[in-house]
MIFIFI-278486 format. One record per residue: residue in three letters; x, y, z of N, C-alpha, C in turn. Coordinates in steps of 0.001 Angstrom, whole numbers. Layout:
N
+-------+---------+---------+---------+---------+---------+---------+---------+---------+---------+
: lumti :    n_xx :    n_yy :    n_zz :   ca_xx :   ca_yy :   ca_zz :    c_xx :    c_yy :    c_zz :
+-------+---------+---------+---------+---------+---------+---------+---------+---------+---------+
:   ala :       X :       Y :       Z :       X :       Y :       Z :       X :       Y :       Z :
...
+-------+---------+---------+---------+---------+---------+---------+---------+---------+---------+
! end
This chain:
151
+-------+---------+---------+---------+---------+---------+---------+---------+---------+---------+
: lumti :    n_xx :    n_yy :    n_zz :   ca_xx :   ca_yy :   ca_zz :    c_xx :    c_yy :    c_zz :
+-------+---------+---------+---------+---------+---------+---------+---------+---------+---------+
:   met : -105133 :   63027 : -165577 : -104657 :   64304 : -165097 : -105418 :   65435 : -165782 :
:   thr : -105642 :   65294 : -167085 : -106342 :   66344 : -167818 : -107736 :   66571 : -167252 :
:   ser : -108444 :   65495 : -166969 : -109806 :   65662 : -166457 : -109799 :   66332 : -165086 :
:   asn : -108741 :   66168 : -164321 : -108660 :   66788 : -163003 : -108319 :   68272 : -163119 :
:   ile : -107133 :   68597 : -163607 : -106708 :   70003 : -163553 : -107307 :   70863 : -164662 :
:   arg : -107819 :   70249 : -165711 : -108463 :   71040 : -166756 : -109969 :   71096 : -166552 :
:   glu : -110589 :   69927 : -166501 : -112045 :   69888 : -166488 : -112647 :   70081 : -165100 :
:   ala : -112153 :   69371 : -164106 : -112740 :   69478 : -162765 : -112338 :   70766 : -162056 :
:   lys : -111052 :   71127 : -162141 : -110565 :   72293 : -161400 : -110542 :   73569 : -162251 :
:   gly : -110409 :   73437 : -163553 : -110333 :   74606 : -164422 : -109035 :   75388 : -164277 :
:   tyr : -107945 :   74718 : -163899 : -106662 :   75393 : -163686 : -105922 :   75699 : -164985 :
:   thr : -106168 :   74915 : -166021 : -105424 :   75063 : -167267 : -106266 :   74552 : -168420 :
:   tyr : -105963 :   75039 : -169599 : -106674 :   74548 : -170769 : -105952 :   73361 : -171394 :
:   ser : -104638 :   73384 : -171366 : -103919 :   72358 : -172123 : -102746 :   71749 : -171355 :
:   pro : -103036 :   70953 : -170324 : -101933 :   70243 : -169671 : -101408 :   69167 : -170617 :
:   ser : -100122 :   68880 : -170507 :  -99565 :   67830 : -171358 :  -98413 :   67145 : -170649 :
:   ser :  -98093 :   65972 : -171123 :  -96933 :   65266 : -170600 :  -96276 :   64502 : -171738 :
:   ser :  -95018 :   64170 : -171520 :  -94287 :   63420 : -172542 :  -93163 :   62635 : -171889 :
:   val :  -92790 :   61572 : -172550 :  -91607 :   60810 : -172164 :  -90557 :   61126 : -173211 :
:   asn :  -89426 :   61580 : -172755 :  -88326 :   61943 : -173640 :  -87191 :   60956 : -173401 :
:   ser :  -86857 :   60215 : -174437 :  -85859 :   59165 : -174258 :  -84575 :   59496 : -174989 :
:   his :  -83520 :   58980 : -174437 :  -82176 :   59091 : -174983 :  -81525 :   57722 : -174760 :
:   pro :  -80542 :   57351 : -175546 :  -79920 :   56043 : -175318 :  -79464 :   55885 : -173859 :
:   gly :  -80004 :   54894 : -173188 :  -79625 :   54604 : -171810 :  -80310 :   55454 : -170760 :
:   asp :  -81234 :   56352 : -171169 :  -81856 :   57243 : -170206 :  -83180 :   57761 : -170765 :
:   ala :  -84027 :   58225 : -169888 :  -85288 :   58839 : -170293 :  -85810 :   59676 : -169136 :
:   tyr :  -86683 :   60606 : -169449 :  -87361 :   61349 : -168393 :  -88783 :   61653 : -168815 :
:   trp :  -89633 :   61818 : -167825 :  -91030 :   62161 : -168038 :  -91209 :   63612 : -167636 :
:   ala :  -91950 :   64356 : -168433 :  -92201 :   65762 : -168131 :  -93693 :   66044 : -168210 :
:   gln :  -94172 :   66803 : -167255 :  -95567 :   67251 : -167207 :  -95541 :   68769 : -167279 :
:   ser :  -96376 :   69358 : -168087 :  -96434 :   70814 : -168131 :  -97876 :   71277 : -168154 :
:   ala :  -98063 :   72477 : -167623 :  -99397 :   73073 : -167608 :  -99245 :   74581 : -167432 :
:   asp :  -99872 :   75332 : -168306 :  -99904 :   76786 : -168157 : -101062 :   77112 : -167228 :
:   val : -100725 :   77593 : -166043 : -101756 :   77916 : -165056 : -101590 :   79363 : -164617 :
:   thr : -102643 :   79915 : -164031 : -102528 :   81265 : -163502 : -101722 :   81234 : -162212 :
:   thr : -101124 :   82345 : -161900 : -100270 :   82446 : -160724 : -100999 :   82014 : -159455 :
:   ala : -102250 :   82363 : -159341 : -103013 :   82080 : -158123 : -103175 :   80596 : -157829 :
:   val : -103079 :   79746 : -158847 : -103292 :   78309 : -158636 : -102037 :   77482 : -158925 :
:   thr : -100877 :   78096 : -158872 :  -99628 :   77373 : -159139 :  -99440 :   76234 : -158142 :
:   gly :  -99489 :   76529 : -156862 :  -99302 :   75500 : -155839 : -100392 :   74444 : -155881 :
:   ala : -101638 :   74883 : -156055 : -102754 :   73938 : -156116 : -102607 :   73005 : -157318 :
:   ser : -102122 :   73527 : -158424 : -101913 :   72695 : -159615 : -100857 :   71630 : -159361 :
:   leu :  -99758 :   72019 : -158723 :  -98719 :   71038 : -158390 :  -99272 :   69956 : -157466 :
:   lys : -100076 :   70350 : -156486 : -100680 :   69361 : -155587 : -101503 :   68354 : -156370 :
:   glu : -102284 :   68826 : -157318 : -103132 :   67929 : -158101 : -102303 :   67033 : -159024 :
:   ile : -101232 :   67559 : -159588 : -100369 :   66739 : -160442 :  -99763 :   65598 : -159628 :
:   phe :  -99241 :   65908 : -158445 :  -98672 :   64851 : -157603 :  -99756 :   63907 : -157082 :
:   phe : -100945 :   64422 : -156825 : -102063 :   63572 : -156429 : -102349 :   62539 : -157513 :
:   glu : -102354 :   62992 : -158777 : -102638 :   62082 : -159890 : -101536 :   61045 : -160070 :
:   ile : -100283 :   61450 : -159884 :  -99177 :   60486 : -159964 :  -99343 :   59433 : -158877 :
:   asp :  -99582 :   59881 : -157662 :  -99746 :   58948 : -156543 : -100948 :   58029 : -156763 :
:   arg : -102020 :   58581 : -157317 : -103216 :   57778 : -157583 : -102916 :   56708 : -158632 :
:   leu : -102171 :   57078 : -159674 : -101818 :   56115 : -160717 : -100939 :   55000 : -160167 :
:   gln : -100108 :   55322 : -159193 :  -99277 :   54297 : -158570 : -100096 :   53404 : -157636 :
:   ala : -101166 :   53934 : -157079 : -101996 :   53179 : -156139 : -103085 :   52360 : -156834 :
:   glu : -103563 :   52855 : -157976 : -104625 :   52147 : -158689 : -104439 :   52320 : -160193 :
:   pro : -104723 :   51290 : -160949 : -104536 :   51388 : -162406 : -105579 :   52324 : -163018 :
:   pro : -105273 :   52854 : -164207 : -106270 :   53685 : -164883 : -107442 :   52810 : -165329 :
:   ser : -108570 :   53427 : -165604 : -109715 :   52666 : -166100 : -109430 :   52187 : -167520 :
:   glu : -110123 :   51150 : -167915 : -109989 :   50642 : -169291 : -110339 :   51749 : -170291 :
:   ala : -111388 :   52508 : -170015 : -111825 :   53563 : -170938 : -110762 :   54648 : -171086 :
:   glu : -110173 :   55055 : -169967 : -109132 :   56078 : -170014 : -107916 :   55570 : -170795 :
:   leu : -107512 :   54347 : -170515 : -106362 :   53783 : -171216 : -106660 :   53572 : -172695 :
:   asp : -107873 :   53135 : -173017 : -108237 :   52954 : -174430 : -108144 :   54268 : -175193 :
:   ala : -108534 :   55365 : -174576 : -108439 :   56672 : -175240 : -106979 :   57014 : -175543 :
:   val : -106100 :   56742 : -174592 : -104674 :   57019 : -174793 : -104098 :   56094 : -175866 :
:   lys : -104464 :   54825 : -175817 : -103955 :   53877 : -176817 : -104436 :   54257 : -178215 :
:   asn : -105682 :   54650 : -178340 : -106198 :   55071 : -179645 : -105448 :   56294 : -180154 :
:   tyr : -105175 :   57229 : -179273 : -104426 :   58429 : -179664 : -103010 :   58054 : -180112 :
:   gln : -102328 :   57236 : -179315 : -100957 :   56844 : -179646 : -100897 :   56081 : -180967 :
:   ala : -101794 :   55140 : -181163 : -101810 :   54359 : -182396 : -102139 :   55251 : -183591 :
:   gly : -103119 :   56122 : -183445 : -103497 :   57013 : -184535 : -102398 :   57986 : -184897 :
:   thr : -101738 :   58550 : -183891 : -100636 :   59479 : -184121 :  -99493 :   58772 : -184841 :
:   phe :  -99209 :   57567 : -184428 :  -98129 :   56791 : -185064 :  -98425 :   56583 : -186547 :
:   val :  -99633 :   56163 : -186848 : -100004 :   55916 : -188238 :  -99938 :   57222 : -189036 :
:   phe : -100471 :   58301 : -188478 : -100477 :   59586 : -189181 :  -99060 :   60102 : -189433 :
:   gln :  -98214 :   60068 : -188414 :  -96862 :   60614 : -188588 :  -96047 :   59804 : -189588 :
:   asn :  -96376 :   58549 : -189748 :  -95645 :   57722 : -190705 :  -96243 :   57759 : -192104 :
:   ser :  -97210 :   58629 : -192309 :  -97767 :   58795 : -193649 :  -97017 :   59878 : -194420 :
:   gln :  -95999 :   60440 : -193801 :  -95216 :   61505 : -194432 :  -93742 :   61116 : -194409 :
:   arg :  -93003 :   61595 : -195406 :  -91574 :   61239 : -195503 :  -90802 :   61609 : -194249 :
:   gly :  -91043 :   62816 : -193708 :  -90312 :   63241 : -192516 :  -90557 :   62323 : -191330 :
:   gly :  -91793 :   61867 : -191189 :  -92115 :   60946 : -190108 :  -91427 :   59609 : -190264 :
:   ile :  -91405 :   59127 : -191478 :  -90752 :   57843 : -191743 :  -89250 :   57946 : -191483 :
:   ser :  -88631 :   59015 : -191966 :  -87183 :   59142 : -191728 :  -86895 :   59308 : -190239 :
:   gly :  -87777 :   60007 : -189516 :  -87604 :   60127 : -188068 :  -87695 :   58778 : -187375 :
:   gln :  -88615 :   57940 : -187826 :  -88747 :   56602 : -187238 :  -87518 :   55748 : -187535 :
:   leu :  -87002 :   55867 : -188737 :  -85800 :   55101 : -189088 :  -84595 :   55567 : -188272 :
:   gln :  -84500 :   56858 : -188030 :  -83428 :   57368 : -187163 :  -83575 :   56808 : -185754 :
:   phe :  -84826 :   56752 : -185250 :  -85113 :   56201 : -183931 :  -84649 :   54750 : -183847 :
:   leu :  -84985 :   53944 : -184872 :  -84553 :   52539 : -184900 :  -83041 :   52431 : -184825 :
:   asp :  -82366 :   53261 : -185618 :  -80902 :   53223 : -185658 :  -80306 :   53656 : -184324 :
:   leu :  -80816 :   54739 : -183759 :  -80287 :   55274 : -182506 :  -80381 :   54258 : -181370 :
:   tyr :  -81495 :   53533 : -181308 :  -81711 :   52596 : -180205 :  -81370 :   51154 : -180565 :
:   gly :  -80887 :   50922 : -181775 :  -80508 :   49567 : -182179 :  -81676 :   48610 : -182205 :
:   leu :  -82849 :   49099 : -182600 :  -84050 :   48265 : -182614 :  -84117 :   47446 : -183902 :
:   pro :  -84787 :   46300 : -183850 :  -84875 :   45447 : -185047 :  -85745 :   46094 : -186130 :
:   asp :  -85537 :   45659 : -187355 :  -86272 :   46209 : -188497 :  -87787 :   46065 : -188341 :
:   asp :  -88257 :   45028 : -187668 :  -89703 :   44813 : -187545 :  -90335 :   45565 : -186368 :
:   tyr :  -89556 :   46376 : -185675 :  -90072 :   47123 : -184522 :  -91278 :   47975 : -184908 :
:   leu :  -91170 :   48700 : -186007 :  -92253 :   49600 : -186416 :  -93507 :   48832 : -186807 :
:   ala :  -93333 :   47689 : -187439 :  -94484 :   46896 : -187873 :  -95311 :   46412 : -186671 :
:   gly :  -94686 :   46221 : -185534 :  -95391 :   45733 : -184355 :  -95769 :   46803 : -183347 :
:   tyr :  -95471 :   48062 : -183661 :  -95684 :   49141 : -182690 :  -97154 :   49248 : -182256 :
:   val :  -98060 :   49355 : -183206 :  -99469 :   49535 : -182854 :  -99972 :   48331 : -182067 :
:   arg :  -99571 :   47134 : -182445 :  -99976 :   45930 : -181706 :  -99501 :   46002 : -180258 :
:   arg :  -98260 :   46453 : -180059 :  -97731 :   46556 : -178692 :  -98461 :   47641 : -177894 :
:   val :  -98787 :   48742 : -178539 :  -99558 :   49794 : -177853 : -100904 :   49235 : -177418 :
:   arg : -101567 :   48547 : -178309 : -102892 :   47978 : -178000 : -102821 :   46916 : -176896 :
:   ala : -101661 :   46300 : -176702 : -101510 :   45243 : -175697 : -101273 :   45775 : -174286 :
:   val : -101038 :   47067 : -174135 : -100788 :   47634 : -172809 : -102049 :   47508 : -171963 :
:   thr : -101867 :   47079 : -170722 : -102997 :   46906 : -169803 : -102952 :   47958 : -168700 :
:   pro : -104078 :   48200 : -168041 : -104066 :   49115 : -166896 : -103046 :   48704 : -165832 :
:   ala : -102920 :   47416 : -165591 : -101957 :   46944 : -164593 : -100518 :   47273 : -164999 :
:   thr : -100224 :   47189 : -166285 :  -98883 :   47524 : -166769 :  -98586 :   49004 : -166557 :
:   val :  -99569 :   49852 : -166830 :  -99389 :   51295 : -166624 :  -99101 :   51572 : -165148 :
:   gln :  -99861 :   50977 : -164272 :  -99653 :   51159 : -162839 :  -98266 :   50678 : -162427 :
:   glu :  -97881 :   49521 : -162917 :  -96566 :   48957 : -162596 :  -95436 :   49898 : -163048 :
:   met :  -95553 :   50433 : -164255 :  -94522 :   51336 : -164783 :  -94494 :   52655 : -164006 :
:   ala :  -95656 :   53146 : -163592 :  -95700 :   54368 : -162784 :  -94996 :   54152 : -161448 :
:   lys :  -95209 :   53003 : -160845 :  -94537 :   52683 : -159584 :  -93029 :   52562 : -159778 :
:   lys :  -92645 :   51928 : -160864 :  -91237 :   51634 : -161102 :  -90441 :   52873 : -161506 :
:   tyr :  -91031 :   53734 : -162328 :  -90230 :   54790 : -162948 :  -90523 :   56219 : -162487 :
:   ile :  -91624 :   56461 : -161808 :  -91919 :   57833 : -161371 :  -91743 :   57908 : -159862 :
:   asp :  -90782 :   58700 : -159434 :  -90457 :   58855 : -158026 :  -90585 :   60333 : -157653 :
:   asp :  -91649 :   60659 : -156921 :  -91894 :   62049 : -156511 :  -90667 :   62685 : -155873 :
:   ala :  -89949 :   61921 : -155068 :  -88805 :   62468 : -154329 :  -87668 :   62887 : -155251 :
:   arg :  -87634 :   62342 : -156460 :  -86563 :   62676 : -157397 :  -86997 :   63706 : -158447 :
:   ala :  -88213 :   64212 : -158315 :  -88740 :   65142 : -159307 :  -88013 :   66487 : -159251 :
:   thr :  -87791 :   67038 : -160402 :  -87301 :   68405 : -160520 :  -88491 :   69244 : -160953 :
:   ile :  -88814 :   70241 : -160176 :  -89970 :   71079 : -160468 :  -89466 :   72433 : -160950 :
:   val :  -89940 :   72829 : -162113 :  -89582 :   74131 : -162667 :  -90861 :   74946 : -162766 :
:   val :  -90851 :   76098 : -162121 :  -92014 :   76982 : -162121 :  -91564 :   78343 : -162620 :
:   val :  -92335 :   78919 : -163510 :  -92049 :   80247 : -164027 :  -93196 :   81159 : -163616 :
:   gly :  -92852 :   82267 : -162974 :  -93886 :   83200 : -162558 :  -93332 :   84228 : -161600 :
:   asp :  -94217 :   84997 : -161029 :  -93858 :   86047 : -160082 :  -93473 :   85401 : -158745 :
:   arg :  -92195 :   85392 : -158463 :  -91686 :   84700 : -157272 :  -92364 :   85185 : -155995 :
:   lys :  -92606 :   86469 : -155885 :  -93232 :   87013 : -154670 :  -94606 :   86396 : -154427 :
:   val :  -95286 :   86044 : -155490 :  -96636 :   85504 : -155360 :  -96635 :   83978 : -155215 :
:   ile :  -95741 :   83301 : -155919 :  -95807 :   81832 : -155939 :  -94888 :   81124 : -154946 :
:   glu :  -93908 :   81836 : -154407 :  -92940 :   81161 : -153530 :  -93611 :   80448 : -152368 :
:   ser :  -94535 :   81086 : -151713 :  -95201 :   80437 : -150570 :  -96045 :   79251 : -151015 :
:   gln :  -96564 :   79300 : -152253 :  -97383 :   78199 : -152759 :  -96553 :   76954 : -153077 :
:   val :  -95323 :   77167 : -153534 :  -94525 :   76028 : -153999 :  -93464 :   75561 : -153010 :
:   ser :  -93272 :   76291 : -151922 :  -92200 :   75939 : -150977 :  -92410 :   74566 : -150330 :
:   glu :  -93647 :   74107 : -150246 :  -93884 :   72790 : -149646 :  -93349 :   71644 : -150507 :
:   phe :  -93017 :   71933 : -151760 :  -92507 :   70906 : -152665 :  -90978 :   70833 : -152660 :
:   gly :  -90345 :   71700 : -151895 :  -88894 :   71682 : -151805 :  -88349 :   73105 : -151790 :
:   pro :  -87028 :   73209 : -151648 :  -86411 :   74542 : -151607 :  -86655 :   75301 : -152910 :
:   val :  -86928 :   76570 : -152772 :  -87133 :   77432 : -153935 :  -85831 :   78140 : -154245 :
:   lys :  -85342 :   77940 : -155451 :  -84069 :   78547 : -155841 :  -84295 :   79630 : -156860 :
+-------+---------+---------+---------+---------+---------+---------+---------+---------+---------+
! end
């Protein structure tokens, strides 16, 4: 997604996404600061990338970059007391076994492109998406109305 809306289209400098989990539930969020003129076009590209990920797995190189980032971030955040206590809280909250953290990087490295595609198909449903747009309604309403009612 970053290479599309940041590098190819130039719509944003720092698109990001995250999975936010809670016991028994989770949600995925994508965000991007874009100019008003490309609000609708940016949404089209975000949904294009979701649909593409569901239709074809990511490349090995793209996935390796994400896995390296995730593994490196995990190691770095656990080099500090606050990170370690946060991880221990996570284990307790989700009832995970004591060895969960020891195997985290190994499990990240084991993710395959096919697994990513499978999870995108299983858990990301465009029809259930909630889209939040902040901007000048007079300018963006016509751009975003194709994605659903504007409230």
